[in-house]
C-alpha positions as CSV (number, residue, x, y, z in Angstrom):
1,M,-5.4,-7.2,15.1
2,V,-2.8,-6.4,12.2
3,K,-4.6,-3.8,9.1
4,I,-3.0,-5.3,6.3
5,V,-4.0,-3.3,2.5
6,I,-5.5,-5.5,-0.3
7,N,-6.8,-4.4,-3.9
8,A,-10.5,-5.7,-3.5
9,C,-11.3,-5.2,-7.4
10,Y,-10.1,-7.0,-10.7
11,G,-7.6,-5.0,-12.2
12,G,-4.2,-4.3,-9.9
13,F,-2.6,-3.0,-6.8
14,G,-2.0,0.7,-7.2
15,L,-1.8,4.0,-5.6
16,S,-3.4,7.2,-7.4
17,N,-1.0,10.3,-7.7
18,E,-2.6,11.9,-5.1
19,A,-1.6,9.2,-2.5
20,E,1.5,9.3,-3.8
21,K,2.3,13.1,-3.7
22,W,0.8,12.7,0.1
23,L,2.8,10.0,1.1
24,I,6.0,12.3,-0.2
25,E,4.9,15.5,1.9
26,N,3.6,13.4,4.7
27,K,5.8,10.7,5.3
28,N,8.7,11.7,3.5
29,W,8.4,8.7,1.1
30,N,10.9,8.3,-1.6
31,K,8.8,8.0,-5.1
32,E,11.8,6.2,-6.6
33,K,12.5,4.0,-3.9
34,S,9.0,2.6,-2.8
35,K,7.1,2.6,-6.0
36,W,5.7,-1.2,-6.6
37,K,7.0,-2.0,-3.4
38,Y,4.4,-1.1,-1.1
39,D,4.6,-2.9,2.3
40,R,0.9,-3.8,2.8
41,K,0.7,-3.3,6.4
42,T,3.1,-0.4,7.0
43,P,1.3,2.2,8.9
44,D,2.1,5.1,6.9
45,L,0.3,3.2,3.2
46,I,-2.8,2.3,6.0
47,N,-2.5,6.0,7.2
48,C,-2.8,7.2,3.7
49,I,-5.7,5.4,3.4
50,E,-7.5,6.0,6.2
51,T,-7.2,9.9,5.4
52,L,-7.6,9.9,1.7
53,G,-10.2,7.3,1.4
54,K,-11.2,6.7,-2.3
55,K,-9.0,9.2,-3.4
56,V,-6.2,6.3,-3.1
57,N,-7.5,4.2,-6.0
58,T,-6.4,4.3,-9.7
59,F,-9.0,3.7,-11.8
60,C,-8.0,-0.1,-12.0
61,S,-7.6,0.0,-8.0
62,D,-10.1,-0.3,-5.2
63,L,-7.9,-0.5,-2.0
64,K,-9.4,-1.7,1.3
65,I,-7.7,-2.4,4.9
66,I,-8.6,-5.4,6.6
67,E,-7.7,-6.9,9.9
68,I,-6.6,-10.3,10.6
69,P,-5.7,-11.7,14.3
70,D,-2.0,-11.2,15.1
71,N,0.8,-13.7,14.9
72,V,-1.1,-15.2,11.9
73,E,1.4,-16.1,9.0
74,Y,-0.1,-14.9,6.0
75,T,0.1,-14.4,2.5
76,I,-1.5,-12.4,-0.3
77,K,-3.1,-13.9,-3.0
78,E,-4.7,-12.9,-6.3
79,H,-6.4,-13.5,-9.2
80,A,-6.5,-10.9,-12.3
81,G,-5.2,-8.5,-9.8
82,R,-8.0,-9.0,-7.0
83,E,-6.7,-9.7,-3.8
84,W,-7.2,-11.6,-0.7
85,V,-5.2,-12.6,2.4
86,A,-4.8,-16.3,3.4
87,E,-3.5,-18.2,5.9
88,K,0.0,-19.6,5.3
89,H,-0.1,-23.3,4.6
90,R,1.8,-25.8,2.0
91,T,0.0,-26.2,-1.4
92,W,1.6,-28.7,-4.0
93,G,0.3,-28.7,-7.5
94,F,-2.1,-26.1,-7.8
95,E,-2.7,-24.2,-10.9
96,I,-5.2,-21.4,-12.3
97,Y,-6.1,-22.4,-16.1
């Protein structure tokens, strides 16, 4: 199984200052390089969420770890900041109004 981090509420994906500080201090992350470019399955991010729990959230995020089967080609979809994981497939002409 592959662990992936998603935002489970409306608002948008984001890490709290405490989570970013934890990643910098414990995993040697560089805030300038990584801000807004989180690999959602990186072990560092997963470990941060498992360690800090709800302290990783901002006022508009509710980060959750979900698991999907290995070898699934996936994409992270979102609507108004709330995310889910979907298996990749072809889509034409779909728009949300």
